[in-house]
MIFIZA-487003 format. One record per residue (C-alpha): x, y, z; residue in three letters. Coordinates in steps of 0.25 Angstrom, whole numbers. Each point is the difference from the previous one (the first is absolute). Layout:
N
X | Y | Z | Ala
...
end
This chain:
439
31 | -71 | 10 | Unk
0 | -12 | -10 | Unk
13 | -4 | -6 | Unk
-5 | -13 | -9 | Unk
2 | 7 | -13 | Unk
12 | 10 | 0 | Unk
0 | 1 | -13 | Unk
-14 | 5 | -2 | Unk
3 | 11 | 10 | Unk
12 | 5 | -8 | Unk
-8 | -1 | -13 | Unk
-10 | 10 | 8 | Unk
11 | 10 | 3 | Unk
4 | -2 | -15 | Unk
-14 | 2 | -6 | Unk
-2 | 14 | 10 | Unk
13 | 5 | -5 | Unk
-2 | -1 | -14 | Unk
-14 | 5 | 0 | Unk
4 | 12 | 9 | Unk
12 | 2 | -11 | Unk
-10 | -1 | -12 | Unk
-10 | 10 | 5 | Unk
11 | 10 | 5 | Unk
6 | -2 | -15 | Unk
-14 | 3 | -6 | Unk
-1 | 12 | 9 | Unk
5 | 10 | -12 | Unk
-14 | -3 | -5 | Unk
-7 | 7 | 11 | Unk
-3 | 15 | 0 | Unk
6 | 9 | 9 | Unk
-12 | 2 | 11 | Unk
-2 | 11 | 11 | Unk
-15 | 3 | -1 | Unk
-12 | -2 | -6 | Unk
-5 | 9 | -12 | Unk
-7 | 12 | 5 | Unk
-12 | 8 | -8 | Unk
0 | 15 | 6 | Unk
-11 | 9 | -3 | Unk
6 | 12 | 8 | Unk
9 | 1 | 12 | Unk
-11 | -5 | 10 | Unk
-7 | -11 | -9 | Unk
8 | -11 | -4 | Unk
0 | -17 | -1 | Unk
11 | -10 | -1 | Unk
-1 | -14 | -4 | Unk
10 | -12 | 3 | Unk
2 | -14 | 3 | Unk
8 | -10 | 7 | Unk
2 | -14 | -1 | Unk
8 | -11 | 8 | Unk
2 | -14 | -4 | Unk
8 | -12 | 7 | Unk
7 | -14 | -3 | Unk
-2 | -7 | 13 | Unk
7 | -15 | 4 | Unk
-3 | -4 | 14 | Unk
4 | -12 | 6 | Unk
-9 | -11 | 3 | Unk
-14 | 9 | -6 | Unk
-2 | -8 | -11 | Unk
-13 | -10 | 0 | Unk
12 | -10 | 0 | Unk
8 | 6 | 10 | Unk
11 | 3 | -8 | Unk
3 | 15 | -4 | Unk
-10 | 10 | -6 | Unk
2 | 6 | -13 | Unk
-10 | 11 | 0 | Unk
-1 | 12 | -10 | Unk
-9 | 12 | 9 | Unk
-7 | 13 | -4 | Unk
3 | 6 | 14 | Unk
-6 | 14 | -4 | Unk
-6 | 7 | -12 | Unk
-4 | 15 | 4 | Unk
-6 | 11 | -7 | Unk
1 | 14 | 5 | Unk
-7 | 11 | -1 | Unk
4 | 15 | 7 | Unk
-6 | 14 | -3 | Unk
-4 | 12 | 6 | Unk
-13 | 8 | 0 | Unk
3 | 13 | 8 | Unk
13 | 6 | 6 | Unk
-3 | -7 | 12 | Unk
-9 | -12 | -5 | Unk
8 | -13 | -6 | Unk
-4 | -13 | -2 | Unk
7 | -14 | -2 | Unk
-7 | -13 | -5 | Unk
8 | -13 | -1 | Unk
-4 | -14 | -4 | Unk
6 | -13 | 2 | Unk
-1 | -16 | -6 | Unk
-6 | -6 | 13 | Unk
3 | -16 | 0 | Unk
11 | 1 | -9 | Unk
8 | -8 | 8 | Unk
-11 | -10 | 7 | Unk
-2 | -12 | -8 | Unk
4 | 6 | -14 | Unk
-10 | 11 | 3 | Unk
-11 | -10 | 0 | Unk
-3 | -3 | 14 | Unk
-7 | 8 | 11 | Unk
9 | 11 | 8 | Unk
10 | -8 | 8 | Unk
-9 | -13 | 2 | Unk
-3 | -7 | -13 | Unk
-8 | -10 | 9 | Unk
-12 | 10 | 3 | Unk
-11 | -1 | -9 | Unk
-6 | 14 | 4 | Unk
8 | 6 | -8 | Unk
-2 | -2 | -16 | Unk
10 | -3 | -10 | Unk
5 | 10 | -9 | Unk
-3 | -2 | -14 | Unk
8 | -9 | -8 | Unk
10 | 0 | 12 | Unk
5 | 13 | -2 | Unk
2 | 11 | 12 | Unk
-9 | 12 | 2 | Unk
5 | 13 | -1 | Unk
-6 | 8 | 13 | Unk
0 | 13 | 7 | Unk
13 | 2 | 7 | Unk
0 | 14 | 5 | Unk
-12 | 12 | -3 | Unk
6 | 12 | 8 | Unk
-5 | 14 | 0 | Unk
11 | 9 | 4 | Unk
-2 | 14 | 6 | Unk
15 | 5 | 1 | Unk
0 | 13 | 6 | Unk
14 | 2 | 4 | Unk
12 | -8 | 4 | Unk
-4 | 0 | 15 | Unk
-16 | -2 | -1 | Unk
-7 | -12 | -10 | Unk
-11 | -10 | 0 | Unk
-2 | -11 | -9 | Unk
-14 | -7 | 0 | Unk
-4 | -12 | -8 | Unk
9 | -14 | 0 | Unk
14 | 0 | 3 | Unk
12 | -7 | 7 | Unk
-1 | 3 | 15 | Unk
12 | 6 | 5 | Unk
7 | -12 | 7 | Unk
14 | -5 | -3 | Unk
9 | 5 | -9 | Unk
0 | -15 | -8 | Unk
-15 | 3 | -2 | Unk
2 | 15 | -4 | Unk
11 | -4 | -11 | Unk
-11 | -9 | -7 | Unk
6 | -12 | -8 | Unk
6 | 9 | -9 | Unk
8 | 9 | 8 | Unk
7 | -10 | 8 | Unk
14 | -2 | 0 | Unk
0 | -15 | -2 | Unk
-12 | -5 | -10 | Unk
-7 | -8 | 10 | Unk
1 | 10 | 12 | Unk
-13 | -7 | 7 | Unk
6 | -10 | 11 | Unk
-5 | 4 | 13 | Unk
-13 | -1 | 5 | Unk
-12 | 9 | -6 | Unk
-7 | 10 | 7 | Unk
-15 | -3 | 0 | Unk
-3 | 8 | -14 | Unk
10 | -10 | -7 | Unk
-5 | -12 | 8 | Unk
-13 | 0 | -5 | Unk
-7 | -3 | -13 | Unk
-12 | 10 | -1 | Unk
-5 | 14 | 6 | Unk
-15 | -4 | 5 | Unk
-6 | -13 | 4 | Unk
5 | -14 | 4 | Unk
11 | -5 | -7 | Unk
10 | -13 | 1 | Unk
7 | 8 | 12 | Unk
-13 | 3 | 8 | Unk
-2 | 13 | -6 | Unk
5 | 11 | -9 | Unk
11 | 9 | 5 | Unk
5 | 6 | -14 | Unk
7 | -4 | -11 | Unk
15 | 1 | -6 | Unk
2 | 10 | 14 | Unk
-11 | 9 | -5 | Unk
-12 | 4 | 7 | Unk
-11 | 10 | -1 | Unk
4 | 12 | 8 | Unk
3 | 14 | 4 | Unk
15 | 4 | 2 | Unk
6 | 11 | 4 | Unk
14 | 4 | -3 | Unk
10 | 9 | -1 | Unk
16 | 5 | 1 | Unk
7 | 9 | 9 | Unk
15 | 3 | 1 | Unk
6 | 2 | 13 | Unk
14 | 5 | 2 | Unk
2 | -4 | -15 | Unk
-4 | -14 | 2 | Unk
-13 | -5 | -7 | Unk
-12 | -6 | 8 | Unk
-12 | -7 | -6 | Unk
-13 | -2 | 7 | Unk
-12 | -8 | -5 | Unk
-13 | -5 | 8 | Unk
-10 | -8 | -7 | Unk
-14 | -4 | 5 | Unk
-5 | -12 | -7 | Unk
-10 | -11 | -2 | Unk
9 | -11 | 5 | Unk
-6 | -13 | 2 | Unk
-15 | -3 | -3 | Unk
-8 | -12 | 3 | Unk
7 | -12 | 9 | Unk
3 | 5 | 15 | Unk
-2 | 16 | -3 | Unk
-16 | -2 | 2 | Unk
0 | 15 | 5 | Unk
6 | 5 | -12 | Unk
11 | 8 | 6 | Unk
10 | 7 | -8 | Unk
15 | -2 | -2 | Unk
9 | 13 | 3 | Unk
14 | 0 | -4 | Unk
12 | 9 | 1 | Unk
14 | 2 | -5 | Unk
11 | 9 | 4 | Unk
13 | 1 | -9 | Unk
12 | 7 | 1 | Unk
12 | 3 | -10 | Unk
11 | 5 | 7 | Unk
8 | 2 | -14 | Unk
-5 | 3 | -13 | Unk
-15 | 0 | -3 | Unk
-7 | -11 | -8 | Unk
-7 | 3 | -13 | Unk
-12 | -7 | 1 | Unk
-15 | 4 | -2 | Unk
-7 | 1 | 12 | Unk
4 | -9 | 10 | Unk
3 | -12 | -8 | Unk
16 | -6 | 1 | Unk
10 | -6 | -7 | Unk
11 | -11 | 5 | Unk
11 | 7 | -8 | Unk
1 | 10 | -8 | Unk
14 | -5 | -8 | Unk
8 | 12 | 7 | Unk
-9 | 11 | -9 | Unk
-6 | 6 | 13 | Unk
15 | 1 | 6 | Unk
3 | -4 | 14 | Unk
-13 | -6 | 7 | Unk
-2 | -2 | 14 | Unk
-15 | -3 | 6 | Unk
-7 | -7 | 10 | Unk
-15 | -1 | 0 | Unk
-10 | -6 | 10 | Unk
-15 | -4 | -1 | Unk
-10 | -5 | 9 | Unk
-14 | -5 | -4 | Unk
-13 | -4 | 9 | Unk
-13 | -6 | -1 | Unk
-10 | -4 | 11 | Unk
-5 | -15 | -3 | Unk
9 | -1 | -13 | Unk
5 | -15 | 1 | Unk
-5 | -13 | 5 | Unk
-11 | -9 | -1 | Unk
-14 | 3 | 2 | Unk
-6 | -14 | -2 | Unk
9 | -6 | 13 | Unk
0 | 14 | 9 | Unk
15 | 3 | -3 | Unk
-1 | 15 | -3 | Unk
11 | 11 | 1 | Unk
4 | 14 | -3 | Unk
11 | 1 | -10 | Unk
12 | 9 | 3 | Unk
13 | 0 | -11 | Unk
12 | 8 | 2 | Unk
12 | 0 | -9 | Unk
14 | 8 | 0 | Unk
7 | 1 | -13 | Unk
14 | 6 | -5 | Unk
5 | 4 | -13 | Unk
15 | 3 | -1 | Unk
7 | 2 | -14 | Unk
13 | 6 | -1 | Unk
6 | 6 | -14 | Unk
15 | -4 | 1 | Unk
10 | 10 | -4 | Unk
9 | -1 | -12 | Unk
-11 | -6 | -8 | Unk
1 | -13 | 8 | Unk
-15 | -4 | -1 | Unk
-11 | 0 | 8 | Unk
-2 | -8 | 15 | Unk
-15 | -2 | 5 | Unk
-6 | -6 | 13 | Unk
-13 | -3 | 4 | Unk
-6 | -4 | 13 | Unk
-14 | -3 | 5 | Unk
-5 | -4 | 13 | Unk
-16 | -4 | 2 | Unk
-7 | -3 | 13 | Unk
-14 | -5 | -1 | Unk
-9 | -2 | 11 | Unk
-13 | -8 | -3 | Unk
-2 | -9 | 12 | Unk
-12 | -9 | -6 | Unk
5 | -12 | 7 | Unk
5 | -14 | -7 | Unk
-16 | -5 | 2 | Unk
-3 | 11 | -11 | Unk
6 | -10 | -10 | Unk
-10 | -9 | 2 | Unk
-8 | -4 | -13 | Unk
-16 | 3 | 2 | Unk
-10 | -2 | -12 | Unk
11 | -8 | -9 | Unk
11 | 10 | -1 | Unk
7 | 10 | 8 | Unk
-7 | 13 | 2 | Unk
9 | 7 | 8 | Unk
8 | 12 | -4 | Unk
13 | -4 | 6 | Unk
8 | 11 | -3 | Unk
15 | 0 | 5 | Unk
3 | 0 | 15 | Unk
14 | 1 | 4 | Unk
13 | 7 | -6 | Unk
8 | 1 | -13 | Unk
12 | 6 | -6 | Unk
8 | 0 | -13 | Unk
13 | 8 | -3 | Unk
8 | 0 | -14 | Unk
11 | 7 | -6 | Unk
2 | 3 | -15 | Unk
11 | 6 | -6 | Unk
-1 | 6 | -15 | Unk
12 | -2 | -9 | Unk
4 | 15 | -5 | Unk
5 | -8 | -13 | Unk
-10 | -1 | -12 | Unk
1 | -15 | -7 | Unk
-9 | 1 | -12 | Unk
-12 | 9 | 2 | Unk
0 | -1 | 16 | Unk
5 | -2 | 12 | Unk
2 | -11 | 10 | Unk
-5 | 0 | 15 | Unk
4 | -12 | 8 | Unk
-7 | -2 | 13 | Unk
-4 | -10 | 12 | Unk
-11 | 1 | 9 | Unk
-5 | -7 | 13 | Unk
-14 | -2 | 5 | Unk
-5 | -5 | 13 | Unk
-15 | -2 | 4 | Unk
-5 | -5 | 14 | Unk
-14 | -2 | 1 | Unk
-6 | -2 | 13 | Unk
-8 | -12 | -2 | Unk
7 | -5 | -10 | Unk
15 | -5 | -6 | Unk
11 | 10 | -1 | Unk
4 | 0 | -16 | Unk
14 | 7 | -5 | Unk
5 | 3 | -13 | Unk
13 | 3 | -7 | Unk
-1 | 7 | -14 | Unk
11 | 3 | -10 | Unk
1 | 6 | -13 | Unk
2 | 10 | -9 | Unk
-8 | 12 | -7 | Unk
5 | 5 | -15 | Unk
-5 | 15 | 1 | Unk
-3 | 5 | -14 | Unk
-8 | 12 | 2 | Unk
-3 | 0 | 16 | Unk
-13 | -6 | 6 | Unk
-5 | 2 | -16 | Unk
8 | -10 | -6 | Unk
7 | -11 | 9 | Unk
4 | -14 | 0 | Unk
1 | -9 | 12 | Unk
6 | -13 | 3 | Unk
0 | -7 | 13 | Unk
2 | -12 | 9 | Unk
-7 | -4 | 14 | Unk
0 | -10 | 10 | Unk
-9 | -1 | 12 | Unk
-13 | -3 | 5 | Unk
-9 | 12 | -4 | Unk
-4 | -7 | -13 | Unk
-4 | -12 | 8 | Unk
-8 | 6 | 12 | Unk
-5 | 13 | -5 | Unk
3 | 15 | 3 | Unk
-14 | 4 | -5 | Unk
-7 | -9 | 10 | Unk
2 | -15 | 4 | Unk
2 | 5 | 14 | Unk
-8 | -12 | 6 | Unk
6 | -9 | 11 | Unk
1 | -10 | -9 | Unk
6 | 5 | -10 | Unk
14 | -7 | -6 | Unk
9 | 1 | -12 | Unk
16 | -4 | -3 | Unk
10 | 10 | -5 | Unk
1 | 0 | -14 | Unk
7 | 6 | -13 | Unk
-5 | 9 | -9 | Unk
5 | 7 | -13 | Unk
-7 | 12 | -7 | Unk
2 | 11 | -13 | Unk
-9 | 11 | 0 | Unk
-3 | 12 | -8 | Unk
-6 | 13 | 1 | Unk
-4 | 11 | -8 | Unk
-7 | 14 | 3 | Unk
-4 | 12 | -9 | Unk
end
């Protein structure tokens, strides 16, 4: 870590703290938000609409063009939610997001501004695009079918989505293919399209049973997976997840999850496991380095409401192991750019604990936390990171301000790519202040 300008470092801390206090102080202007607005025709026919935004200020050591701290305001997400019901057993979900919001100010190609095959957006603005489009056949608690474009049932971190993590930036471990890709079909910068934002075109069966007073959720999905690149035979992706709540059930729609309930769900103790497989789902056809992909994860959520109004303690833990044995030769440049779908191969884990202070300060409560993440790719250098911060919780996941500090080499080496043998990077400091609002 560079120590040449200590005054600048303290200035960043002061600015981050001041911004967090300012936003928290302004929070009284934020309306109470628990659900989107609903229009009902009758008990079996209704439609609702909502929105969600996440925005942040980020200062990362060495990330400016001159090698100083960066100073960037970012729109992380800007979503519109539409849900409805057409029949007693038939529902739908339609969501959009602002794609490219955080990429080159919204003016560049997704994830790679140097690619000329992807057109620029009008006026340097990002595109609002399709995120979810799901037809839902929900017959009873035990048997349900969703079809369309949706989140695949992998680890809890993915199923939290960005808005329901316990921390603002929950995505710090390597992605499954649907989140490591930039398209759904055809050739992309990573050698093919395997999905976007963790979504894929799929059919998903899910349900819940209650053995011995506990709560067991199952999810099985068949999806497109990788298209193009090494998957020349158009094989399908298969994903499954089991989740066992041994105490209180989690109040989520479908098979979605949350990273914390701020004590509103009572005591929660849940373990989940997922596995995903696709034949010829990774590698580089041009160099002959093609591999099947298999990914597995185990995740744990523990939340305890302490007696005598002493607050809420939350623990999240996650372990991932991915097998994509395409070999180091897959990273060889062919045709002027790297055409490998070099999804993560190795293991990673993250743990974090949070404590929600019971006393209100202003219109919210403070929730300090600490987190550690370790990523060990098979063909590349290990990367690790410490994070400590505080959430100012105004209305659960619907209105929250976060300020946090990081130290490690995930920012410089990458967690969503950068697994080549030549990848290097220093451990750096970074400071962040973030806001999320939903209705």
